N, C-alpha and C positions, 0 to 999 in steps of 0.2 A: 693673413688668415681671417676668414669671415667669422665674426662673432655670433654665437647663439648660446642658448642655455646650456647645451651639452659642453661646448667649448669652455664657457665660463666656469662650469663645475669642475672640469678637468684642470683648468688653470689653478683654481682654488685648492684642489687636491695636491697638485704639485707644490704649490706655495707652502702648504701646511706640512707636507711630508719632508720637504727640504729644510724647513725651519726646525722640525723635530730632529732631523739628522744632524744638524749643526749645533743645536742648543741642548738636545737631550730632553727629558721630561719637563713639560710646562703645562700650566692650566689652560683651559679654554679662554678664560678672560685675558691671560697673557698673550695668547695667540691673536686674539682680536686686536689687542693694543699694538702689537708689533707689526702685524700684517696690514692693518687698516681695514680688514674685513669686518662686517657687522657681526655681533654676537650670534645672531640667528644663522648667518651663513657658516660661521665656524661650527656651530652646533650641528648643523645639517651635514657638513662634510665629515666631521668626526664620527657621527653616527653611521654614515655610509662606510667609512674606513673600518670602523669596529665590526660592522656586519661582515666585512670581507676578511676579518682577522688581520688587517694590516696595522692597526694600532690597538693599544690596550691601555686600560687605566692602571696606573701604579698606585701604591699605597701612599695616602696623604700623610704628611708629617705634621704633628701637632706643634703649634707655636705658642708664644706667650699670650696671644690674643685669642686662642682657641684653635679649632681645627682649620687647617689651610685647605684651599680648593684642591680637588683631586687632580693630580698631574696626568697627562696623557703622554704616551711614549710609543715609538714604533715597535711593533711586535716582531722583532727580528727572528725570534725562534720558531714562529709558526709556519714559515715557508722555507723552501730549500732551493739552492742553485747548485748547478754542477759546472765545474771548470775543467777544461782539458787544454793543455799546452803541448802542441805537437813538436817533437824533436826528431832528429834524424833516425834514431833507433829505439825510441821509447816515447811514451806519453805521460806527462805529469798530470795526475788526476786528483781532484778534490771535490768533496761535498761540503757545502757551506750553508750558513744561515744567510739572511738578507744583508748582514753586515760583513759578509765574506769571512766570517770566523770559521775556520776549518772544523768540521765535525768528523770527517774521515778523509784519509788521503792514501794514495799508493802510487807507485810507478809501474806502468804497464809496458812490458817489452813488446816491440813490434817487429815481427819478422818480415811482414809484407807492407812496404810503405806506399803501396798504391792507394788511391782514394778509398777503394772498397775495403782494403786491409785495415786502414786507419778507422774507418767507420765501424767495421765489425769489432775491432778491439774496444772502441768506445762503448758500443752497445753491450758487450760482454762485461765491461767493468762497472756499469751503472748498478746492477743488482748487488754486486760485491760491496760497493761503497754504502749503499742503503743498508745492507745487512750489518756491515761494520758499525754503523751509527745507530742501528735499531730504529730506522725510520721507514716511512712508507713512500712508494713512488707517487702516490696521489698528491703529496706535499710539494713536489717539484714544480716550480713556476717557470723554469727556463734553464737552458744550457748555453754556456759561452765556450767558444773554441778560439784559441789564438794560434795563428799560423804565421811563421816567418815568411815575409814576402809582401807583395802589394795586394791588399784586400779591400774590396768595396763593401763597407759595413752595411750600406743601405740595401744591398741585394744579396749579400752573402757570397758573392763571387770571388774566388781566388783568381785574380787577374794573372798573377804569376808567382811561383815560389821556386826559385832556382834550387833551393835545397832539396826539394822533392821532384823537381822537373814537371811541375803542374802548370797548366795555362788554361785560363778561361773555364775554371771548374766551379760549378754551383755547389760548393761543399755544404753550405748550410741547408740548402733545399734537400740534398741527398740524405744528410744525417737526420733531418726532421722527419722525412718520410720513413726512415728506418726505426726511429725510437718514439715517434708520435709525441714529441715535446717541442715547443718553440725553441729555435736556435739563433744565437747571435754570434757573429764572427768579426774578427779584426786582426790586424797585425799584432804580434806578441808584445812589442814595446808600447803600442797604443793601449793595449789591454792593461799593462802595468800602470800606465798613466791614468786610466779610468779609475783603477782601484785607489790610486793616490788622490785623485780628485774627490772621490766619494768619502773615503775613510782614512786616508793617510795624511802626510805632511801637506799635500796640495790642497786640502779642504779649506785652508785659510788664505789661499792665494788664487787670484783670477788669472794670472799670467805666470806660468812656470814651465820648465822643461824637465822631462824625465829621461835621463841618460841610462842606458843599459849596456853593460859590457860583459860578454861571456863568449859563446861560440861565434857571435857576431857583435856588432856595435850599432846601436840605434839611438835616436834622440827624438822622442815624441814631444810635440809642442801643444800646450794648452793655452789658448788665447781667449780671453774674456769668458773663462769657465768652460770652453768647449775644445775638444780635440781638433786640431787643424789637420785635415787629411790632404789638402791640396786638391787641384782640379782633376788629378788622375789617381788619387789614393796613394801617392808616392812621396808625400811629405815626410820629413824626419829621417831620411836615409843617410844619416851622417857617416855611417860606415862605408858608404859607396861614393863618398867624395874622393877625388884623386889625391893621393898623398905622395906617391912616388911615380913619376912619369916612366912608363914602360916597366913597372915594378912586377911584383909577384902576381901570379894568376889568382883572381878571386873566384869564389863559387858562382858569381853572377856572370862569369865569362869575360869580364874586363880585366885589365892589368893595373896594378898600383893602387887599388882601393885602400882606404884607411883600415878596414877590418882585416885585410890581407896582410897588413903590416903592424897590427897592434892588438888584435883580438887573441883569445886564449890559444887557438891552434898555432898562431905565429909564435907565441911565447915558447911553446914546447918545441917547435921546429928550430927556433933560434938556439935553444939549449943544445939540441942535438948537433946543429951545425958548428957550434963553438967547442963542443966536447967530443964529438964523434960517437956519442952514445945516446940512445933514446931515454926518455923519462916519461913517466905517467903523470897525469894531472895531480894525483894525490902526492906523488913524490915531489913534484914541483912546489905544491903548497907547503909541504914539510920543509923544503929548502928555504922558502920565504920565512916561515915561522922560525927557523934556526938562524935567520939573518945571514945566509950564505951570499957571498959577494956576487957571484954570477947571477943568481936569481934576482937579487936586488937591482943589479945593473940592467937586466932585461926589462924589469918592471919600470925602472926609471926612464928608459928609452921609450917604451910603449906609452907611459903616462904623459911624457912630454909631447909625444906626437898627437895623442888624443887631445891634450889641452890646447895645442896650437889650433886645431880645427874647431874645437869647442868655442874658442875665442871668437871665431868668425860668426858662429851661431849667435853668440851673445851680442856681438856688434849689430847683427841684423835684426834680432827679435827682442832684445832687452828684457829677458825674463826676470821675475822677482827672485826666484831661487832655482836651483837645479837639484832635483832629487835623483840620487844615484842608486841603481840597483843592478842586478845581474850577478852571476856566479863569481865574477872577479872581485866583487866587494870583499870577499873573503881575504884578499891580499892586503886589505887595510891601507894604511898610509904609505906603504911601500909603492902603491900604485896611485892612490888619491893625492898624495902630497905633490908629486910632479905634475899631475893633471891640474891641480889648483894653481901651482906656481906659474906654469906656462900660460894657462888661461888668463891669469891676472896680468901677466907680462904683456900679452898681446891684445887684451881687451881695451877698447878705446876709451870708454867713459865709465860704465857701471861694472862692478865686480861682484856678481851674485854669489851668495853662499852655496857651497856644495854640501848637501845633507844626504847621508845614507839612510835608507829605509828599506831593509831587505831581510827576509827570513827565508828558509829553504822552500817554503810553499808559495812564495810570492808570484811566480809565473802562473801557476794554476789558479791562485786567488784572483789574479788580474783577469784571467779568462772568465771566472765566475762573475766578476764585476760587470762584464759585458751584459750578463742577464739581469743582475740586480739593479743596474742603473735604469732600467725601464720603469721600475717602481717610482723613480724620482723624476722621470721625464716621459709624460704620456705620449709625446709625439714620436718616440723612438719605437718603431715597429720591429718585430723579429725579422732576421734575414731569411729564415727558412721555417 
């Protein structure tokens, strides 16, 4: 990148904003000391950020030697982000501040899963979220959309999404034209990892993995603080590694994928095949909670299978920690303990800790983080 005054100013902005994100409120003098920037440069950048309402002065705390310098903090409340996680029959929707703290959330049912149907559902949901939070549309700085599949985040192109049957779809561009707000897109597990990198367990680690288990299985990699997308935006597809040769049909069209033999749909199918009677997800979760042998046996088998493949990822990439999310986290140690045990059994050298960090709105918050991360990385342009 060729250096100039504009680039230098942008780099200084990113440096200071990320410092505040990690450290919390600190004074201008502390910023200069930590970053190595001159006091004049810090003062200039802070003034510019205050004018844009991105930072704000907090109340100074009196000390034994008198009044302390005024601390500066990110003005998380002044701007809004919207996050939408696309599911097969619904969309998880959330309105957040810049820290991805939810201000309003809802689930929107989708009868039409065509691109236009999804876009119209999102457009109709935005004013409902704003009204719920009593906020204004002018405060929205961006929209993030997470889509299961292979997504090119730089262009907003959905290369393919087997779940929806989409291929080479410029989803971000189409949505941005419809709602007139910048749009960022990525795979749903990558979006979860972005949220972890910015404001979750991952903020203290440069190299970590984000494992998500639910309707599918994915494992996003963060290497040197950046999401690793691979050369074709297909990195992290742990669920599509072959686990059983000529096994069950996966939604991707191949047979024997890990997710076809260990994700939640498999758990319910396995229950039915062993008992001859169907069971809903809520009923299965109750069976786990009641420690019923069949449910625990299914989770043990699935957890061991996931752990075996996870060990290969650990051997290849050596992450510091593995953050676990997704709906299946609800099953607790009944699933996580066999994952951990088998992963450690097959890991060659390092045995990273598995840390759960999941709340019901995590998918949508991850999508919102696709938009908020541009505040902390000036080089990241909207996909649409």
